[in-house]
mmCIF file as Biopython writes it, N, C-alpha, C and O atoms, coordinates in Angstrom:
data_model
#
loop_
_atom_site.group_PDB
_atom_site.id
_atom_site.type_symbol
_atom_site.label_atom_id
_atom_site.label_alt_id
_atom_site.label_comp_id
_atom_site.label_asym_id
_atom_site.label_entity_id
_atom_site.label_seq_id
_atom_site.pdbx_PDB_ins_code
_atom_site.Cartn_x
_atom_site.Cartn_y
_atom_site.Cartn_z
_atom_site.occupancy
_atom_site.B_iso_or_equiv
_atom_site.auth_seq_id
_atom_site.auth_asym_id
_atom_site.pdbx_PDB_model_num
ATOM 1   N N  . UNK A ? 1  ? -7.601  -12.414 24.706  1.0 0.0 1  A 1 
ATOM 2   C CA . UNK A ? 1  ? -7.231  -13.131 23.502  1.0 0.0 1  A 1 
ATOM 3   C C  . UNK A ? 1  ? -6.324  -12.223 22.659  1.0 0.0 1  A 1 
ATOM 4   O O  . UNK A ? 1  ? -6.701  -11.086 22.374  1.0 0.0 1  A 1 
ATOM 5   N N  . UNK A ? 2  ? -5.133  -12.701 22.252  1.0 0.0 2  A 1 
ATOM 6   C CA . UNK A ? 2  ? -4.218  -11.860 21.473  1.0 0.0 2  A 1 
ATOM 7   C C  . UNK A ? 2  ? -4.758  -11.597 20.073  1.0 0.0 2  A 1 
ATOM 8   O O  . UNK A ? 2  ? -5.416  -12.445 19.471  1.0 0.0 2  A 1 
ATOM 9   N N  . UNK A ? 3  ? -4.466  -10.413 19.578  1.0 0.0 3  A 1 
ATOM 10  C CA . UNK A ? 3  ? -4.918  -10.065 18.237  1.0 0.0 3  A 1 
ATOM 11  C C  . UNK A ? 3  ? -3.873  -10.492 17.215  1.0 0.0 3  A 1 
ATOM 12  O O  . UNK A ? 3  ? -2.675  -10.504 17.499  1.0 0.0 3  A 1 
ATOM 13  N N  . UNK A ? 4  ? -4.333  -10.833 16.046  1.0 0.0 4  A 1 
ATOM 14  C CA . UNK A ? 4  ? -3.451  -11.232 14.950  1.0 0.0 4  A 1 
ATOM 15  C C  . UNK A ? 4  ? -3.091  -9.981  14.165  1.0 0.0 4  A 1 
ATOM 16  O O  . UNK A ? 4  ? -3.982  -9.236  13.758  1.0 0.0 4  A 1 
ATOM 17  N N  . UNK A ? 5  ? -1.792  -9.731  13.940  1.0 0.0 5  A 1 
ATOM 18  C CA . UNK A ? 5  ? -1.425  -8.534  13.196  1.0 0.0 5  A 1 
ATOM 19  C C  . UNK A ? 5  ? -1.938  -8.600  11.751  1.0 0.0 5  A 1 
ATOM 20  O O  . UNK A ? 5  ? -1.956  -9.656  11.118  1.0 0.0 5  A 1 
ATOM 21  N N  . UNK A ? 6  ? -2.346  -7.450  11.271  1.0 0.0 6  A 1 
ATOM 22  C CA . UNK A ? 6  ? -2.858  -7.360  9.906   1.0 0.0 6  A 1 
ATOM 23  C C  . UNK A ? 6  ? -1.710  -7.499  8.915   1.0 0.0 6  A 1 
ATOM 24  O O  . UNK A ? 6  ? -0.642  -6.924  9.128   1.0 0.0 6  A 1 
ATOM 25  N N  . UNK A ? 7  ? -1.910  -8.255  7.832   1.0 0.0 7  A 1 
ATOM 26  C CA . UNK A ? 7  ? -0.832  -8.419  6.868   1.0 0.0 7  A 1 
ATOM 27  C C  . UNK A ? 7  ? -0.475  -7.092  6.191   1.0 0.0 7  A 1 
ATOM 28  O O  . UNK A ? 7  ? -1.350  -6.315  5.809   1.0 0.0 7  A 1 
ATOM 29  N N  . UNK A ? 8  ? 0.820   -6.859  6.055   1.0 0.0 8  A 1 
ATOM 30  C CA . UNK A ? 8  ? 1.305   -5.658  5.387   1.0 0.0 8  A 1 
ATOM 31  C C  . UNK A ? 8  ? 2.025   -6.054  4.106   1.0 0.0 8  A 1 
ATOM 32  O O  . UNK A ? 8  ? 2.741   -7.055  4.068   1.0 0.0 8  A 1 
ATOM 33  N N  . UNK A ? 9  ? 1.831   -5.267  3.070   1.0 0.0 9  A 1 
ATOM 34  C CA . UNK A ? 9  ? 2.443   -5.530  1.765   1.0 0.0 9  A 1 
ATOM 35  C C  . UNK A ? 9  ? 3.544   -4.518  1.485   1.0 0.0 9  A 1 
ATOM 36  O O  . UNK A ? 9  ? 3.478   -3.373  1.934   1.0 0.0 9  A 1 
ATOM 37  N N  . UNK A ? 10 ? 4.545   -4.945  0.746   1.0 0.0 10 A 1 
ATOM 38  C CA . UNK A ? 10 ? 5.623   -4.052  0.342   1.0 0.0 10 A 1 
ATOM 39  C C  . UNK A ? 10 ? 5.199   -3.256  -0.898  1.0 0.0 10 A 1 
ATOM 40  O O  . UNK A ? 10 ? 4.174   -3.543  -1.517  1.0 0.0 10 A 1 
ATOM 41  N N  . UNK A ? 11 ? 6.000   -2.265  -1.241  1.0 0.0 11 A 1 
ATOM 42  C CA . UNK A ? 11 ? 5.739   -1.466  -2.441  1.0 0.0 11 A 1 
ATOM 43  C C  . UNK A ? 11 ? 5.721   -2.373  -3.674  1.0 0.0 11 A 1 
ATOM 44  O O  . UNK A ? 11 ? 4.850   -2.241  -4.533  1.0 0.0 11 A 1 
ATOM 45  N N  . UNK A ? 12 ? 6.681   -3.288  -3.756  1.0 0.0 12 A 1 
ATOM 46  C CA . UNK A ? 12 ? 6.748   -4.196  -4.911  1.0 0.0 12 A 1 
ATOM 47  C C  . UNK A ? 12 ? 5.518   -5.090  -5.002  1.0 0.0 12 A 1 
ATOM 48  O O  . UNK A ? 12 ? 5.006   -5.340  -6.094  1.0 0.0 12 A 1 
ATOM 49  N N  . UNK A ? 13 ? 5.047   -5.569  -3.861  1.0 0.0 13 A 1 
ATOM 50  C CA . UNK A ? 13 ? 3.868   -6.441  -3.867  1.0 0.0 13 A 1 
ATOM 51  C C  . UNK A ? 13 ? 2.625   -5.683  -4.318  1.0 0.0 13 A 1 
ATOM 52  O O  . UNK A ? 13 ? 1.822   -6.211  -5.089  1.0 0.0 13 A 1 
ATOM 53  N N  . UNK A ? 14 ? 2.461   -4.459  -3.849  1.0 0.0 14 A 1 
ATOM 54  C CA . UNK A ? 14 ? 1.303   -3.652  -4.250  1.0 0.0 14 A 1 
ATOM 55  C C  . UNK A ? 14 ? 1.404   -3.300  -5.734  1.0 0.0 14 A 1 
ATOM 56  O O  . UNK A ? 14 ? 0.400   -3.316  -6.446  1.0 0.0 14 A 1 
ATOM 57  N N  . UNK A ? 15 ? 2.603   -2.985  -6.199  1.0 0.0 15 A 1 
ATOM 58  C CA . UNK A ? 15 ? 2.807   -2.670  -7.612  1.0 0.0 15 A 1 
ATOM 59  C C  . UNK A ? 15 ? 2.411   -3.865  -8.487  1.0 0.0 15 A 1 
ATOM 60  O O  . UNK A ? 15 ? 1.831   -3.686  -9.558  1.0 0.0 15 A 1 
ATOM 61  N N  . UNK A ? 16 ? 2.719   -5.065  -8.036  1.0 0.0 16 A 1 
ATOM 62  C CA . UNK A ? 16 ? 2.348   -6.260  -8.792  1.0 0.0 16 A 1 
ATOM 63  C C  . UNK A ? 16 ? 0.836   -6.439  -8.838  1.0 0.0 16 A 1 
ATOM 64  O O  . UNK A ? 16 ? 0.289   -6.855  -9.860  1.0 0.0 16 A 1 
ATOM 65  N N  . UNK A ? 17 ? 0.163   -6.128  -7.739  1.0 0.0 17 A 1 
ATOM 66  C CA . UNK A ? 17 ? -1.300  -6.240  -7.697  1.0 0.0 17 A 1 
ATOM 67  C C  . UNK A ? 17 ? -1.936  -5.301  -8.720  1.0 0.0 17 A 1 
ATOM 68  O O  . UNK A ? 17 ? -2.844  -5.697  -9.450  1.0 0.0 17 A 1 
ATOM 69  N N  . UNK A ? 18 ? -1.456  -4.055  -8.772  1.0 0.0 18 A 1 
ATOM 70  C CA . UNK A ? 18 ? -2.027  -3.046  -9.662  1.0 0.0 18 A 1 
ATOM 71  C C  . UNK A ? 18 ? -1.420  -3.062  -11.062 1.0 0.0 18 A 1 
ATOM 72  O O  . UNK A ? 18 ? -1.910  -2.392  -11.970 1.0 0.0 18 A 1 
ATOM 73  N N  . UNK A ? 19 ? -0.336  -3.842  -11.226 1.0 0.0 19 A 1 
ATOM 74  C CA . UNK A ? 19 ? 0.378   -3.913  -12.507 1.0 0.0 19 A 1 
ATOM 75  C C  . UNK A ? 19 ? 0.902   -2.549  -12.936 1.0 0.0 19 A 1 
ATOM 76  O O  . UNK A ? 19 ? 0.721   -2.116  -14.074 1.0 0.0 19 A 1 
ATOM 77  N N  . UNK A ? 20 ? 1.554   -1.889  -11.988 1.0 0.0 20 A 1 
ATOM 78  C CA . UNK A ? 20 ? 2.183   -0.594  -12.241 1.0 0.0 20 A 1 
ATOM 79  C C  . UNK A ? 20 ? 3.603   -0.647  -11.690 1.0 0.0 20 A 1 
ATOM 80  O O  . UNK A ? 20 ? 3.982   -1.607  -11.018 1.0 0.0 20 A 1 
ATOM 81  N N  . UNK A ? 21 ? 4.375   0.375   -11.976 1.0 0.0 21 A 1 
ATOM 82  C CA . UNK A ? 21 ? 5.742   0.461   -11.469 1.0 0.0 21 A 1 
ATOM 83  C C  . UNK A ? 21 ? 5.727   0.765   -9.971  1.0 0.0 21 A 1 
ATOM 84  O O  . UNK A ? 21 ? 4.822   1.445   -9.488  1.0 0.0 21 A 1 
ATOM 85  N N  . UNK A ? 22 ? 6.726   0.267   -9.231  1.0 0.0 22 A 1 
ATOM 86  C CA . UNK A ? 22 ? 6.800   0.591   -7.803  1.0 0.0 22 A 1 
ATOM 87  C C  . UNK A ? 22 ? 6.811   2.094   -7.546  1.0 0.0 22 A 1 
ATOM 88  O O  . UNK A ? 22 ? 6.265   2.545   -6.539  1.0 0.0 22 A 1 
ATOM 89  N N  . UNK A ? 23 ? 7.416   2.870   -8.427  1.0 0.0 23 A 1 
ATOM 90  C CA . UNK A ? 23 ? 7.450   4.323   -8.269  1.0 0.0 23 A 1 
ATOM 91  C C  . UNK A ? 23 ? 6.031   4.911   -8.266  1.0 0.0 23 A 1 
ATOM 92  O O  . UNK A ? 23 ? 5.774   5.898   -7.577  1.0 0.0 23 A 1 
ATOM 93  N N  . UNK A ? 24 ? 5.126   4.320   -9.019  1.0 0.0 24 A 1 
ATOM 94  C CA . UNK A ? 24 ? 3.733   4.776   -9.048  1.0 0.0 24 A 1 
ATOM 95  C C  . UNK A ? 24 ? 3.087   4.576   -7.679  1.0 0.0 24 A 1 
ATOM 96  O O  . UNK A ? 24 ? 2.353   5.444   -7.206  1.0 0.0 24 A 1 
ATOM 97  N N  . UNK A ? 25 ? 3.352   3.448   -7.047  1.0 0.0 25 A 1 
ATOM 98  C CA . UNK A ? 25 ? 2.808   3.179   -5.712  1.0 0.0 25 A 1 
ATOM 99  C C  . UNK A ? 25 ? 3.368   4.186   -4.715  1.0 0.0 25 A 1 
ATOM 100 O O  . UNK A ? 25 ? 2.634   4.685   -3.862  1.0 0.0 25 A 1 
ATOM 101 N N  . UNK A ? 26 ? 4.648   4.487   -4.811  1.0 0.0 26 A 1 
ATOM 102 C CA . UNK A ? 26 ? 5.256   5.478   -3.926  1.0 0.0 26 A 1 
ATOM 103 C C  . UNK A ? 26 ? 4.610   6.849   -4.133  1.0 0.0 26 A 1 
ATOM 104 O O  . UNK A ? 26 ? 4.391   7.583   -3.170  1.0 0.0 26 A 1 
ATOM 105 N N  . UNK A ? 27 ? 4.308   7.190   -5.374  1.0 0.0 27 A 1 
ATOM 106 C CA . UNK A ? 27 ? 3.656   8.470   -5.678  1.0 0.0 27 A 1 
ATOM 107 C C  . UNK A ? 27 ? 2.242   8.490   -5.103  1.0 0.0 27 A 1 
ATOM 108 O O  . UNK A ? 27 ? 1.820   9.505   -4.549  1.0 0.0 27 A 1 
ATOM 109 N N  . UNK A ? 28 ? 1.505   7.386   -5.225  1.0 0.0 28 A 1 
ATOM 110 C CA . UNK A ? 28 ? 0.156   7.304   -4.654  1.0 0.0 28 A 1 
ATOM 111 C C  . UNK A ? 28 ? 0.204   7.484   -3.147  1.0 0.0 28 A 1 
ATOM 112 O O  . UNK A ? 28 ? -0.661  8.140   -2.568  1.0 0.0 28 A 1 
ATOM 113 N N  . UNK A ? 29 ? 1.215   6.902   -2.512  1.0 0.0 29 A 1 
ATOM 114 C CA . UNK A ? 29 ? 1.356   7.049   -1.057  1.0 0.0 29 A 1 
ATOM 115 C C  . UNK A ? 29 ? 1.682   8.492   -0.688  1.0 0.0 29 A 1 
ATOM 116 O O  . UNK A ? 29 ? 1.161   9.021   0.294   1.0 0.0 29 A 1 
ATOM 117 N N  . UNK A ? 30 ? 2.537   9.119   -1.472  1.0 0.0 30 A 1 
ATOM 118 C CA . UNK A ? 30 ? 2.929   10.509  -1.189  1.0 0.0 30 A 1 
ATOM 119 C C  . UNK A ? 30 ? 1.747   11.465  -1.317  1.0 0.0 30 A 1 
ATOM 120 O O  . UNK A ? 30 ? 1.620   12.408  -0.536  1.0 0.0 30 A 1 
ATOM 121 N N  . UNK A ? 31 ? 0.884   11.222  -2.299  1.0 0.0 31 A 1 
ATOM 122 C CA . UNK A ? 31 ? -0.274  12.094  -2.517  1.0 0.0 31 A 1 
ATOM 123 C C  . UNK A ? 31 ? -1.458  11.742  -1.621  1.0 0.0 31 A 1 
ATOM 124 O O  . UNK A ? 31 ? -2.436  12.487  -1.557  1.0 0.0 31 A 1 
ATOM 125 N N  . UNK A ? 32 ? -1.366  10.591  -0.921  1.0 0.0 32 A 1 
ATOM 126 C CA . UNK A ? 32 ? -2.451  10.189  -0.035  1.0 0.0 32 A 1 
ATOM 127 C C  . UNK A ? 32 ? -3.515  9.345   -0.699  1.0 0.0 32 A 1 
ATOM 128 O O  . UNK A ? 32 ? -4.519  9.010   -0.070  1.0 0.0 32 A 1 
ATOM 129 N N  . UNK A ? 33 ? -3.317  8.994   -1.954  1.0 0.0 33 A 1 
ATOM 130 C CA . UNK A ? 33 ? -4.292  8.161   -2.649  1.0 0.0 33 A 1 
ATOM 131 C C  . UNK A ? 33 ? -4.318  6.742   -2.082  1.0 0.0 33 A 1 
ATOM 132 O O  . UNK A ? 33 ? -5.340  6.059   -2.148  1.0 0.0 33 A 1 
ATOM 133 N N  . UNK A ? 34 ? -3.191  6.308   -1.526  1.0 0.0 34 A 1 
ATOM 134 C CA . UNK A ? 34 ? -3.083  4.998   -0.895  1.0 0.0 34 A 1 
ATOM 135 C C  . UNK A ? 34 ? -2.378  5.204   0.439   1.0 0.0 34 A 1 
ATOM 136 O O  . UNK A ? 34 ? -1.273  5.746   0.492   1.0 0.0 34 A 1 
ATOM 137 N N  . UNK A ? 35 ? -3.019  4.773   1.506   1.0 0.0 35 A 1 
ATOM 138 C CA . UNK A ? 35 ? -2.472  5.002   2.848   1.0 0.0 35 A 1 
ATOM 139 C C  . UNK A ? 35 ? -1.290  4.073   3.111   1.0 0.0 35 A 1 
ATOM 140 O O  . UNK A ? 35 ? -1.391  2.857   2.948   1.0 0.0 35 A 1 
ATOM 141 N N  . UNK A ? 36 ? -0.173  4.662   3.520   1.0 0.0 36 A 1 
ATOM 142 C CA . UNK A ? 36 ? 1.041   3.908   3.813   1.0 0.0 36 A 1 
ATOM 143 C C  . UNK A ? 36 ? 1.285   3.858   5.312   1.0 0.0 36 A 1 
ATOM 144 O O  . UNK A ? 36 ? 0.926   4.778   6.048   1.0 0.0 36 A 1 
ATOM 145 N N  . UNK A ? 37 ? 1.900   2.771   5.750   1.0 0.0 37 A 1 
ATOM 146 C CA . UNK A ? 37 ? 2.282   2.594   7.140   1.0 0.0 37 A 1 
ATOM 147 C C  . UNK A ? 37 ? 3.807   2.593   7.173   1.0 0.0 37 A 1 
ATOM 148 O O  . UNK A ? 37 ? 4.425   1.734   6.543   1.0 0.0 37 A 1 
ATOM 149 N N  . UNK A ? 38 ? 4.430   3.525   7.885   1.0 0.0 38 A 1 
ATOM 150 C CA . UNK A ? 38 ? 5.897   3.526   7.928   1.0 0.0 38 A 1 
ATOM 151 C C  . UNK A ? 38 ? 6.427   2.365   8.768   1.0 0.0 38 A 1 
ATOM 152 O O  . UNK A ? 38 ? 5.796   1.944   9.738   1.0 0.0 38 A 1 
ATOM 153 N N  . UNK A ? 39 ? 7.576   1.866   8.384   1.0 0.0 39 A 1 
ATOM 154 C CA . UNK A ? 39 ? 8.233   0.841   9.185   1.0 0.0 39 A 1 
ATOM 155 C C  . UNK A ? 39 ? 8.851   1.511   10.403  1.0 0.0 39 A 1 
ATOM 156 O O  . UNK A ? 39 ? 8.982   2.735   10.418  1.0 0.0 39 A 1 
ATOM 157 N N  . UNK A ? 40 ? 9.232   0.755   11.419  1.0 0.0 40 A 1 
ATOM 158 C CA . UNK A ? 40 ? 9.801   1.370   12.626  1.0 0.0 40 A 1 
ATOM 159 C C  . UNK A ? 40 ? 10.989  2.294   12.336  1.0 0.0 40 A 1 
ATOM 160 O O  . UNK A ? 40 ? 11.157  3.303   13.020  1.0 0.0 40 A 1 
ATOM 161 N N  . UNK A ? 41 ? 11.803  1.971   11.349  1.0 0.0 41 A 1 
ATOM 162 C CA . UNK A ? 41 ? 12.934  2.827   11.001  1.0 0.0 41 A 1 
ATOM 163 C C  . UNK A ? 41 ? 12.509  4.083   10.268  1.0 0.0 41 A 1 
ATOM 164 O O  . UNK A ? 41 ? 13.265  5.053   10.207  1.0 0.0 41 A 1 
ATOM 165 N N  . UNK A ? 42 ? 11.302  4.077   9.707   1.0 0.0 42 A 1 
ATOM 166 C CA . UNK A ? 42 ? 10.753  5.251   9.041   1.0 0.0 42 A 1 
ATOM 167 C C  . UNK A ? 42 ? 11.153  5.439   7.589   1.0 0.0 42 A 1 
ATOM 168 O O  . UNK A ? 42 ? 10.652  6.352   6.932   1.0 0.0 42 A 1 
ATOM 169 N N  . UNK A ? 43 ? 12.036  4.607   7.072   1.0 0.0 43 A 1 
ATOM 170 C CA . UNK A ? 43 ? 12.492  4.798   5.693   1.0 0.0 43 A 1 
ATOM 171 C C  . UNK A ? 43 ? 11.625  4.059   4.677   1.0 0.0 43 A 1 
ATOM 172 O O  . UNK A ? 43 ? 11.469  4.517   3.544   1.0 0.0 43 A 1 
ATOM 173 N N  . UNK A ? 44 ? 11.068  2.937   5.070   1.0 0.0 44 A 1 
ATOM 174 C CA . UNK A ? 44 ? 10.297  2.114   4.148   1.0 0.0 44 A 1 
ATOM 175 C C  . UNK A ? 44 ? 8.811   2.266   4.418   1.0 0.0 44 A 1 
ATOM 176 O O  . UNK A ? 44 ? 8.398   2.682   5.501   1.0 0.0 44 A 1 
ATOM 177 N N  . UNK A ? 45 ? 8.017   1.921   3.417   1.0 0.0 45 A 1 
ATOM 178 C CA . UNK A ? 45 ? 6.564   1.981   3.561   1.0 0.0 45 A 1 
ATOM 179 C C  . UNK A ? 45 ? 5.989   0.587   3.399   1.0 0.0 45 A 1 
ATOM 180 O O  . UNK A ? 45 ? 6.507   -0.236  2.644   1.0 0.0 45 A 1 
ATOM 181 N N  . UNK A ? 46 ? 4.923   0.344   4.114   1.0 0.0 46 A 1 
ATOM 182 C CA . UNK A ? 46 ? 4.146   -0.876  3.961   1.0 0.0 46 A 1 
ATOM 183 C C  . UNK A ? 46 ? 2.696   -0.463  3.800   1.0 0.0 46 A 1 
ATOM 184 O O  . UNK A ? 46 ? 2.309   0.646   4.168   1.0 0.0 46 A 1 
ATOM 185 N N  . UNK A ? 47 ? 1.901   -1.361  3.248   1.0 0.0 47 A 1 
ATOM 186 C CA . UNK A ? 47 ? 0.507   -1.061  2.969   1.0 0.0 47 A 1 
ATOM 187 C C  . UNK A ? 47 ? -0.367  -2.172  3.517   1.0 0.0 47 A 1 
ATOM 188 O O  . UNK A ? 47 ? -0.064  -3.353  3.350   1.0 0.0 47 A 1 
ATOM 189 N N  . UNK A ? 48 ? -1.454  -1.788  4.173   1.0 0.0 48 A 1 
ATOM 190 C CA . UNK A ? 48 ? -2.387  -2.773  4.720   1.0 0.0 48 A 1 
ATOM 191 C C  . UNK A ? 48 ? -3.114  -3.453  3.562   1.0 0.0 48 A 1 
ATOM 192 O O  . UNK A ? 48 ? -3.553  -2.803  2.613   1.0 0.0 48 A 1 
ATOM 193 N N  . UNK A ? 49 ? -3.228  -4.757  3.662   1.0 0.0 49 A 1 
ATOM 194 C CA . UNK A ? 49 ? -3.900  -5.528  2.618   1.0 0.0 49 A 1 
ATOM 195 C C  . UNK A ? 49 ? -5.338  -5.043  2.429   1.0 0.0 49 A 1 
ATOM 196 O O  . UNK A ? 49 ? -5.833  -4.994  1.303   1.0 0.0 49 A 1 
ATOM 197 N N  . UNK A ? 50 ? -6.001  -4.689  3.513   1.0 0.0 50 A 1 
ATOM 198 C CA . UNK A ? 50 ? -7.390  -4.222  3.424   1.0 0.0 50 A 1 
ATOM 199 C C  . UNK A ? 50 ? -7.483  -2.914  2.632   1.0 0.0 50 A 1 
ATOM 200 O O  . UNK A ? 50 ? -8.437  -2.717  1.879   1.0 0.0 50 A 1 
ATOM 201 N N  . UNK A ? 51 ? -6.496  -2.012  2.797   1.0 0.0 51 A 1 
ATOM 202 C CA . UNK A ? 51 ? -6.501  -0.754  2.042   1.0 0.0 51 A 1 
ATOM 203 C C  . UNK A ? 51 ? -6.290  -1.012  0.553   1.0 0.0 51 A 1 
ATOM 204 O O  . UNK A ? 51 ? -6.920  -0.379  -0.294  1.0 0.0 51 A 1 
ATOM 205 N N  . UNK A ? 52 ? -5.392  -1.951  0.246   1.0 0.0 52 A 1 
ATOM 206 C CA . UNK A ? 52 ? -5.119  -2.287  -1.155  1.0 0.0 52 A 1 
ATOM 207 C C  . UNK A ? 52 ? -6.355  -2.906  -1.786  1.0 0.0 52 A 1 
ATOM 208 O O  . UNK A ? 52 ? -6.725  -2.555  -2.906  1.0 0.0 52 A 1 
ATOM 209 N N  . UNK A ? 53 ? -6.994  -3.824  -1.074  1.0 0.0 53 A 1 
ATOM 210 C CA . UNK A ? 53 ? -8.209  -4.458  -1.587  1.0 0.0 53 A 1 
ATOM 211 C C  . UNK A ? 53 ? -9.331  -3.444  -1.743  1.0 0.0 53 A 1 
ATOM 212 O O  . UNK A ? 53 ? -10.122 -3.528  -2.683  1.0 0.0 53 A 1 
ATOM 213 N N  . UNK A ? 54 ? -9.403  -2.483  -0.822  1.0 0.0 54 A 1 
ATOM 214 C CA . UNK A ? 54 ? -10.429 -1.454  -0.913  1.0 0.0 54 A 1 
ATOM 215 C C  . UNK A ? 54 ? -10.293 -0.629  -2.181  1.0 0.0 54 A 1 
ATOM 216 O O  . UNK A ? 54 ? -11.289 -0.271  -2.809  1.0 0.0 54 A 1 
ATOM 217 N N  . UNK A ? 55 ? -9.060  -0.329  -2.554  1.0 0.0 55 A 1 
ATOM 218 C CA . UNK A ? 55 ? -8.848  0.416   -3.791  1.0 0.0 55 A 1 
ATOM 219 C C  . UNK A ? 55 ? -9.117  -0.444  -5.008  1.0 0.0 55 A 1 
ATOM 220 O O  . UNK A ? 55 ? -9.535  0.069   -6.045  1.0 0.0 55 A 1 
ATOM 221 N N  . UNK A ? 56 ? -8.885  -1.744  -4.901  1.0 0.0 56 A 1 
ATOM 222 C CA . UNK A ? 56 ? -9.188  -2.632  -6.027  1.0 0.0 56 A 1 
ATOM 223 C C  . UNK A ? 56 ? -10.681 -2.656  -6.291  1.0 0.0 56 A 1 
ATOM 224 O O  . UNK A ? 56 ? -11.107 -2.759  -7.441  1.0 0.0 56 A 1 
ATOM 225 N N  . UNK A ? 57 ? -11.479 -2.564  -5.238  1.0 0.0 57 A 1 
ATOM 226 C CA . UNK A ? 57 ? -12.925 -2.556  -5.409  1.0 0.0 57 A 1 
ATOM 227 C C  . UNK A ? 57 ? -13.384 -1.243  -6.035  1.0 0.0 57 A 1 
ATOM 228 O O  . UNK A ? 57 ? -14.355 -1.223  -6.791  1.0 0.0 57 A 1 
ATOM 229 N N  . UNK A ? 58 ? -12.686 -0.139  -5.723  1.0 0.0 58 A 1 
ATOM 230 C CA . UNK A ? 58 ? -12.915 1.131   -6.395  1.0 0.0 58 A 1 
ATOM 231 C C  . UNK A ? 58 ? -12.018 1.104   -7.629  1.0 0.0 58 A 1 
ATOM 232 O O  . UNK A ? 58 ? -11.508 0.045   -7.993  1.0 0.0 58 A 1 
ATOM 233 N N  . UNK A ? 59 ? -11.824 2.212   -8.255  1.0 0.0 59 A 1 
ATOM 234 C CA . UNK A ? 59 ? -10.848 2.290   -9.335  1.0 0.0 59 A 1 
ATOM 235 C C  . UNK A ? 59 ? -9.514  2.677   -8.753  1.0 0.0 59 A 1 
ATOM 236 O O  . UNK A ? 59 ? -9.459  3.313   -7.700  1.0 0.0 59 A 1 
ATOM 237 N N  . UNK A ? 60 ? -8.435  2.308   -9.415  1.0 0.0 60 A 1 
ATOM 238 C CA . UNK A ? 60 ? -7.103  2.699   -8.961  1.0 0.0 60 A 1 
ATOM 239 C C  . UNK A ? 60 ? -6.998  4.217   -9.023  1.0 0.0 60 A 1 
ATOM 240 O O  . UNK A ? 60 ? -7.589  4.841   -9.904  1.0 0.0 60 A 1 
ATOM 241 N N  . UNK A ? 61 ? -6.256  4.817   -8.103  1.0 0.0 61 A 1 
ATOM 242 C CA . UNK A ? 61 ? -6.113  6.281   -8.100  1.0 0.0 61 A 1 
ATOM 243 C C  . UNK A ? 61 ? -5.451  6.773   -9.377  1.0 0.0 61 A 1 
ATOM 244 O O  . UNK A ? 61 ? -4.594  6.096   -9.946  1.0 0.0 61 A 1 
ATOM 245 N N  . UNK A ? 62 ? -5.846  7.928   -9.812  1.0 0.0 62 A 1 
ATOM 246 C CA . UNK A ? 62 ? -5.212  8.508   -10.988 1.0 0.0 62 A 1 
ATOM 247 C C  . UNK A ? 62 ? -4.004  9.307   -10.547 1.0 0.0 62 A 1 
ATOM 248 O O  . UNK A ? 62 ? -4.092  10.110  -9.618  1.0 0.0 62 A 1 
ATOM 249 N N  . UNK A ? 63 ? -2.876  9.094   -11.208 1.0 0.0 63 A 1 
ATOM 250 C CA . UNK A ? 63 ? -1.657  9.803   -10.803 1.0 0.0 63 A 1 
ATOM 251 C C  . UNK A ? 63 ? -1.730  11.283  -11.032 1.0 0.0 63 A 1 
ATOM 252 O O  . UNK A ? 63 ? -0.774  12.001  -10.737 1.0 0.0 63 A 1 
#
């Protein structure tokens, strides 16, 4: 049975969820507070919906 790919969110989408600037999300990814998945080209980042929801259940990372 084929697996369904997990939904990935863009930096802008995650920023909207947390109500912060996209740069803040990029900083969280750089520090490891939020796990990022690189795109095949390696320049852009995506975030697993489950990771974003997991942080929502905890408190947002402090910059």
